[in-house]
PAKETOR-182637 format. One record per residue: residue in three letters; y, z, x of N, C-alpha, C, O in turn. Coordinates in nm, 3 decimals, always signed. Example, Ala and Ser with C-alpha at 12.3 -4.5 7.8 and 13.67 -1.06 7.14 Angstrom:
! PAKETOR-182637
SITE|ALA|-0.569|+0.780|+1.319|-0.450|+0.780|+1.230|-0.330|+0.780|+1.320|-0.332|+0.846|+1.424 $
SITE|SER|-0.225|+0.708|+1.285|-0.106|+0.714|+1.367|+0.003|+0.787|+1.290|+0.114|+0.804|+1.341 $
END
This chain:
! PAKETOR-182637
SITE|MET|+3.998|-3.223|-4.746|+3.859|-3.183|-4.742|+3.780|-3.272|-4.644|+3.690|-3.224|-4.575 $
SITE|GLN|+3.814|-3.399|-4.639|+3.746|-3.491|-4.548|+3.767|-3.450|-4.402|+3.675|-3.459|-4.321 $
SITE|ARG|+3.889|-3.405|-4.371|+3.919|-3.362|-4.234|+3.831|-3.244|-4.193|+3.781|-3.241|-4.081 $
SITE|ALA|+3.814|-3.147|-4.282|+3.730|-3.031|-4.255|+3.584|-3.073|-4.235|+3.515|-3.022|-4.146 $
SITE|TRP|+3.538|-3.165|-4.318|+3.401|-3.215|-4.305|+3.383|-3.285|-4.170|+3.283|-3.260|-4.102 $
SITE|ASN|+3.477|-3.370|-4.131|+3.468|-3.439|-4.002|+3.470|-3.340|-3.886|+3.393|-3.354|-3.791 $
SITE|ALA|+3.557|-3.240|-3.894|+3.564|-3.139|-3.788|+3.432|-3.065|-3.775|+3.387|-3.036|-3.664 $
SITE|THR|+3.370|-3.034|-3.886|+3.240|-2.966|-3.884|+3.134|-3.055|-3.820|+3.055|-3.008|-3.739 $
SITE|ARG|+3.133|-3.182|-3.857|+3.036|-3.275|-3.798|+3.056|-3.287|-3.648|+2.958|-3.286|-3.573 $
SITE|TYR|+3.181|-3.298|-3.602|+3.209|-3.308|-3.458|+3.165|-3.181|-3.385|+3.112|-3.187|-3.275 $
SITE|SER|+3.189|-3.068|-3.447|+3.150|-2.940|-3.387|+2.998|-2.930|-3.375|+2.946|-2.889|-3.271 $
SITE|LEU|+2.927|-2.967|-3.479|+2.781|-2.964|-3.474|+2.727|-3.063|-3.372|+2.628|-3.035|-3.304 $
SITE|ALA|+2.792|-3.178|-3.361|+2.752|-3.276|-3.258|+2.773|-3.218|-3.118|+2.692|-3.241|-3.028 $
SITE|GLY|+2.881|-3.144|-3.100|+2.907|-3.080|-2.971|+2.803|-2.974|-2.938|+2.756|-2.966|-2.824 $
SITE|LEU|+2.766|-2.893|-3.036|+2.661|-2.794|-3.014|+2.528|-2.861|-2.980|+2.457|-2.816|-2.891 $
SITE|ALA|+2.496|-2.968|-3.051|+2.371|-3.040|-3.024|+2.373|-3.101|-2.884|+2.273|-3.097|-2.813 $
SITE|ALA|+2.486|-3.158|-2.844|+2.497|-3.216|-2.709|+2.481|-3.108|-2.603|+2.414|-3.130|-2.502 $
SITE|ALA|+2.542|-2.994|-2.625|+2.528|-2.883|-2.529|+2.383|-2.837|-2.522|+2.331|-2.811|-2.413 $
SITE|ALA|+2.318|-2.826|-2.636|+2.179|-2.782|-2.637|+2.088|-2.882|-2.566|+1.991|-2.843|-2.501 $
SITE|ARG|+2.118|-3.010|-2.580|+2.037|-3.114|-2.516|+2.061|-3.123|-2.366|+1.967|-3.142|-2.289 $
SITE|ASN|+2.186|-3.109|-2.324|+2.224|-3.144|-2.187|+2.259|-3.028|-2.095|+2.272|-3.048|-1.974 $
SITE|GLU|+2.275|-2.910|-2.148|+2.324|-2.797|-2.067|+2.223|-2.683|-2.066|+2.208|-2.610|-2.163 $
SITE|ALA|+2.154|-2.670|-1.953|+2.053|-2.564|-1.940|+2.116|-2.426|-1.953|+2.058|-2.338|-2.016 $
SITE|ALA|+2.233|-2.406|-1.895|+2.299|-2.275|-1.903|+2.331|-2.239|-2.047|+2.320|-2.122|-2.085 $
SITE|PHE|+2.371|-2.335|-2.127|+2.398|-2.310|-2.269|+2.271|-2.267|-2.341|+2.273|-2.172|-2.420 $
SITE|ARG|+2.161|-2.337|-2.314|+2.034|-2.301|-2.378|+1.992|-2.159|-2.339|+1.942|-2.084|-2.423 $
SITE|GLU|+2.012|-2.123|-2.213|+1.977|-1.988|-2.168|+2.061|-1.883|-2.240|+2.010|-1.778|-2.279 $
SITE|LEU|+2.189|-1.911|-2.258|+2.276|-1.816|-2.329|+2.241|-1.807|-2.477|+2.256|-1.700|-2.537 $
SITE|VAL|+2.196|-1.916|-2.536|+2.151|-1.911|-2.676|+2.029|-1.819|-2.686|+2.018|-1.739|-2.779 $
SITE|LEU|+1.937|-1.831|-2.590|+1.821|-1.741|-2.590|+1.864|-1.596|-2.572|+1.811|-1.507|-2.639 $
SITE|LEU|+1.960|-1.572|-2.483|+2.013|-1.437|-2.465|+2.071|-1.386|-2.597|+2.048|-1.270|-2.634 $
SITE|LEU|+2.145|-1.470|-2.667|+2.204|-1.431|-2.795|+2.096|-1.399|-2.897|+2.108|-1.303|-2.973 $
SITE|LEU|+1.990|-1.480|-2.900|+1.881|-1.456|-2.995|+1.810|-1.324|-2.969|+1.757|-1.263|-3.062 $
SITE|VAL|+1.808|-1.280|-2.843|+1.753|-1.149|-2.811|+1.856|-1.040|-2.838|+1.822|-0.933|-2.888 $
SITE|ALA|+1.981|-1.067|-2.804|+2.088|-0.966|-2.815|+2.115|-0.925|-2.959|+2.143|-0.808|-2.985 $
SITE|ILE|+2.108|-1.018|-3.051|+2.141|-0.985|-3.191|+2.048|-0.878|-3.247|+2.096|-0.776|-3.296 $
SITE|PRO|+1.915|-0.896|-3.241|+1.830|-0.790|-3.296|+1.839|-0.660|-3.216|+1.832|-0.551|-3.273 $
SITE|VAL|+1.855|-0.670|-3.084|+1.867|-0.549|-3.003|+1.994|-0.473|-3.041|+1.992|-0.351|-3.055 $
SITE|ALA|+2.104|-0.544|-3.057|+2.230|-0.480|-3.096|+2.219|-0.416|-3.233|+2.271|-0.306|-3.255 $
SITE|LEU|+2.152|-0.482|-3.326|+2.135|-0.426|-3.460|+2.045|-0.303|-3.457|+2.064|-0.210|-3.536 $
SITE|TRP|+1.948|-0.303|-3.368|+1.851|-0.194|-3.360|+1.908|-0.072|-3.287|+1.884|+0.041|-3.328 $
SITE|LEU|+1.984|-0.095|-3.180|+2.029|+0.015|-3.095|+2.160|+0.080|-3.139|+2.196|+0.186|-3.089 $
SITE|THR|+2.231|+0.019|-3.231|+2.359|+0.075|-3.273|+2.358|+0.102|-3.423|+2.280|+0.044|-3.498 $
SITE|ARG|+2.447|+0.192|-3.463|+2.458|+0.224|-3.606|+2.596|+0.192|-3.659|+2.621|+0.198|-3.779 $
SITE|ASP|+2.685|+0.157|-3.569|+2.826|+0.135|-3.602|+2.854|-0.015|-3.601|+2.814|-0.086|-3.508 $
SITE|GLY|+2.921|-0.062|-3.703|+2.954|-0.205|-3.711|+3.041|-0.253|-3.598|+3.029|-0.367|-3.553 $
SITE|VAL|+3.131|-0.167|-3.550|+3.220|-0.205|-3.440|+3.139|-0.225|-3.313|+3.161|-0.321|-3.239 $
SITE|GLU|+3.045|-0.134|-3.286|+2.961|-0.149|-3.167|+2.878|-0.276|-3.175|+2.864|-0.349|-3.077 $
SITE|ARG|+2.823|-0.303|-3.291|+2.744|-0.425|-3.309|+2.831|-0.549|-3.286|+2.789|-0.644|-3.219 $
SITE|ALA|+2.950|-0.547|-3.341|+3.040|-0.661|-3.324|+3.075|-0.681|-3.177|+3.080|-0.795|-3.130 $
SITE|LEU|+3.100|-0.572|-3.106|+3.133|-0.584|-2.963|+3.015|-0.637|-2.882|+3.033|-0.723|-2.796 $
SITE|LEU|+2.896|-0.586|-2.909|+2.779|-0.631|-2.834|+2.750|-0.779|-2.860|+2.732|-0.858|-2.767 $
SITE|ILE|+2.745|-0.815|-2.986|+2.714|-0.954|-3.021|+2.831|-1.045|-2.982|+2.809|-1.155|-2.931 $
SITE|GLY|+2.953|-1.000|-3.006|+3.071|-1.081|-2.973|+3.084|-1.108|-2.825|+3.129|-1.215|-2.785 $
SITE|SER|+3.046|-1.011|-2.742|+3.056|-1.034|-2.597|+2.961|-1.144|-2.551|+2.994|-1.219|-2.460 $
SITE|VAL|+2.845|-1.153|-2.612|+2.751|-1.260|-2.577|+2.798|-1.394|-2.637|+2.786|-1.498|-2.573 $
SITE|LEU|+2.852|-1.390|-2.759|+2.909|-1.512|-2.818|+3.023|-1.567|-2.733|+3.038|-1.688|-2.718 $
SITE|LEU|+3.105|-1.475|-2.677|+3.213|-1.518|-2.589|+3.158|-1.594|-2.468|+3.217|-1.693|-2.425 $
SITE|CYS|+3.046|-1.549|-2.415|+2.982|-1.621|-2.303|+2.946|-1.763|-2.343|+2.964|-1.857|-2.265 $
SITE|LEU|+2.895|-1.780|-2.465|+2.861|-1.914|-2.514|+2.986|-2.002|-2.525|+2.983|-2.119|-2.487 $
SITE|VAL|+3.093|-1.946|-2.576|+3.218|-2.022|-2.591|+3.269|-2.065|-2.454|+3.307|-2.181|-2.436 $
SITE|VAL|+3.270|-1.973|-2.359|+3.321|-2.006|-2.226|+3.230|-2.109|-2.159|+3.279|-2.198|-2.089 $
SITE|GLU|+3.100|-2.099|-2.179|+3.007|-2.198|-2.123|+3.032|-2.336|-2.183|+3.024|-2.436|-2.112 $
SITE|LEU|+3.062|-2.343|-2.313|+3.094|-2.471|-2.375|+3.220|-2.532|-2.312|+3.224|-2.651|-2.283 $
SITE|LEU|+3.321|-2.449|-2.291|+3.444|-2.499|-2.227|+3.418|-2.543|-2.084|+3.471|-2.646|-2.040 $
SITE|ASN|+3.336|-2.468|-2.011|+3.302|-2.506|-1.874|+3.227|-2.640|-1.872|+3.255|-2.725|-1.789 $
SITE|ALA|+3.134|-2.656|-1.963|+3.058|-2.782|-1.969|+3.151|-2.899|-2.002|+3.135|-3.009|-1.949 $
SITE|ALA|+3.249|-2.875|-2.089|+3.346|-2.981|-2.123|+3.431|-3.017|-2.002|+3.457|-3.135|-1.977 $
SITE|ILE|+3.473|-2.917|-1.926|+3.551|-2.944|-1.804|+3.467|-3.025|-1.706|+3.514|-3.125|-1.652 $
SITE|GLU|+3.342|-2.984|-1.684|+3.256|-3.055|-1.589|+3.231|-3.198|-1.634|+3.234|-3.290|-1.552 $
SITE|ALA|+3.206|-3.219|-1.763|+3.182|-3.355|-1.812|+3.306|-3.442|-1.795|+3.295|-3.559|-1.760 $
SITE|THR|+3.422|-3.385|-1.820|+3.547|-3.461|-1.806|+3.571|-3.499|-1.660|+3.606|-3.613|-1.630 $
SITE|VAL|+3.552|-3.404|-1.571|+3.571|-3.430|-1.428|+3.473|-3.537|-1.382|+3.511|-3.629|-1.309 $
SITE|ASP|+3.346|-3.526|-1.424|+3.246|-3.626|-1.384|+3.276|-3.763|-1.444|+3.245|-3.865|-1.382 $
SITE|ARG|+3.334|-3.766|-1.563|+3.370|-3.894|-1.626|+3.480|-3.964|-1.548|+3.480|-4.087|-1.535 $
SITE|ILE|+3.574|-3.884|-1.498|+3.686|-3.942|-1.424|+3.638|-4.000|-1.291|+3.676|-4.111|-1.254 $
SITE|SER|+3.555|-3.923|-1.220|+3.505|-3.971|-1.091|+3.393|-3.881|-1.043|+3.399|-3.759|-1.059 $
SITE|LEU|+3.292|-3.942|-0.983|+3.184|-3.865|-0.922|+3.210|-3.839|-0.774|+3.132|-3.772|-0.707 $
SITE|GLU|+3.319|-3.893|-0.724|+3.354|-3.873|-0.583|+3.393|-3.727|-0.560|+3.453|-3.662|-0.645 $
SITE|ASN|+3.357|-3.677|-0.441|+3.396|-3.541|-0.406|+3.546|-3.536|-0.383|+3.600|-3.609|-0.300 $
SITE|HIS|+3.611|-3.448|-0.457|+3.756|-3.432|-0.444|+3.788|-3.285|-0.458|+3.726|-3.215|-0.538 $
SITE|ARG|+3.884|-3.237|-0.381|+3.914|-3.094|-0.381|+3.961|-3.045|-0.518|+3.930|-2.933|-0.556 $
SITE|LEU|+4.034|-3.127|-0.592|+4.080|-3.085|-0.724|+3.965|-3.082|-0.825|+3.961|-2.996|-0.912 $
SITE|ALA|+3.872|-3.177|-0.813|+3.754|-3.176|-0.901|+3.670|-3.051|-0.873|+3.623|-2.986|-0.965 $
SITE|LYS|+3.653|-3.020|-0.746|+3.579|-2.900|-0.708|+3.650|-2.775|-0.760|+3.585|-2.684|-0.813 $
SITE|ARG|+3.781|-2.771|-0.746|+3.856|-2.656|-0.795|+3.839|-2.638|-0.946|+3.818|-2.526|-0.993 $
SITE|ALA|+3.849|-2.747|-1.021|+3.833|-2.738|-1.166|+3.694|-2.686|-1.204|+3.682|-2.600|-1.291 $
SITE|LYS|+3.592|-2.737|-1.139|+3.456|-2.693|-1.168|+3.434|-2.549|-1.125|+3.368|-2.472|-1.196 $
SITE|ASP|+3.487|-2.511|-1.011|+3.472|-2.373|-0.963|+3.544|-2.274|-1.055|+3.493|-2.166|-1.082 $
SITE|ILE|+3.662|-2.312|-1.102|+3.736|-2.223|-1.193|+3.662|-2.209|-1.326|+3.655|-2.099|-1.381 $
SITE|GLY|+3.606|-2.318|-1.377|+3.525|-2.310|-1.499|+3.405|-2.219|-1.480|+3.371|-2.140|-1.568 $
SITE|SER|+3.340|-2.230|-1.364|+3.227|-2.145|-1.333|+3.269|-1.999|-1.322|+3.197|-1.909|-1.367 $
SITE|ALA|+3.384|-1.975|-1.263|+3.435|-1.838|-1.253|+3.462|-1.780|-1.390|+3.438|-1.661|-1.412 $
SITE|ALA|+3.510|-1.860|-1.482|+3.535|-1.813|-1.619|+3.404|-1.769|-1.684|+3.400|-1.667|-1.753 $
SITE|VAL|+3.298|-1.846|-1.663|+3.168|-1.808|-1.718|+3.121|-1.677|-1.655|+3.071|-1.589|-1.725 $
SITE|MET|+3.138|-1.664|-1.525|+3.097|-1.542|-1.457|+3.171|-1.420|-1.512|+3.110|-1.315|-1.534 $
SITE|LEU|+3.301|-1.433|-1.534|+3.379|-1.322|-1.588|+3.337|-1.288|-1.731|+3.335|-1.171|-1.769 $
SITE|ALA|+3.304|-1.389|-1.810|+3.257|-1.363|-1.947|+3.124|-1.289|-1.944|+3.101|-1.198|-2.024 $
SITE|LEU|+3.036|-1.327|-1.851|+2.909|-1.257|-1.837|+2.929|-1.114|-1.789|+2.863|-1.022|-1.837 $
SITE|LEU|+3.021|-1.095|-1.696|+3.053|-0.960|-1.649|+3.109|-0.876|-1.764|+3.074|-0.759|-1.778 $
SITE|ASN|+3.195|-0.936|-1.845|+3.248|-0.867|-1.962|+3.136|-0.825|-2.056|+3.136|-0.713|-2.107 $
SITE|ALA|+3.040|-0.913|-2.079|+2.927|-0.880|-2.167|+2.845|-0.765|-2.108|+2.807|-0.672|-2.179 $
SITE|ALA|+2.818|-0.772|-1.979|+2.739|-0.667|-1.914|+2.809|-0.532|-1.922|+2.747|-0.431|-1.955 $
SITE|VAL|+2.938|-0.530|-1.893|+3.013|-0.405|-1.898|+3.020|-0.353|-2.041|+3.007|-0.232|-2.063 $
SITE|THR|+3.041|-0.440|-2.137|+3.045|-0.399|-2.278|+2.913|-0.335|-2.320|+2.912|-0.228|-2.381 $
SITE|TRP|+2.802|-0.399|-2.286|+2.671|-0.345|-2.322|+2.646|-0.211|-2.253|+2.597|-0.116|-2.315 $
SITE|LEU|+2.681|-0.204|-2.125|+2.659|-0.077|-2.052|+2.743|+0.036|-2.110|+2.692|+0.146|-2.131 $
SITE|LEU|+2.869|+0.010|-2.136|+2.956|+0.115|-2.188|+2.914|+0.163|-2.326|+2.926|+0.282|-2.357 $
SITE|ILE|+2.867|+0.073|-2.408|+2.828|+0.113|-2.544|+2.690|+0.180|-2.545|+2.669|+0.276|-2.619 $
SITE|LEU|+2.598|+0.130|-2.465|+2.462|+0.181|-2.473|+2.436|+0.302|-2.384|+2.340|+0.376|-2.406 $
SITE|LEU|+2.520|+0.322|-2.284|+2.495|+0.437|-2.194|+2.581|+0.554|-2.226|+2.572|+0.657|-2.160 $
END
């Protein structure tokens, strides 16, 4: 039980750190806060609601992973290096694909 409690505390600390330090994370949280009521209002099917809300939640998850990659790379070195750039660019690409997935999901369900 102690392990589960510690894991929960670490997770909440991570969310708080992202909210404090990551503007993109805060923007996606705002998007989620708008998306949830809109998804509940515009759909009648639980599966559609899950897909709409889940696609935005996926963006948050990918943004958290991207922020972790960027923080790790910056911790190792602030010097410009091709591998550091590649890691950050790939993390950014993952966020872009998650956002594209959310946009396509919303368009396909709502149109």
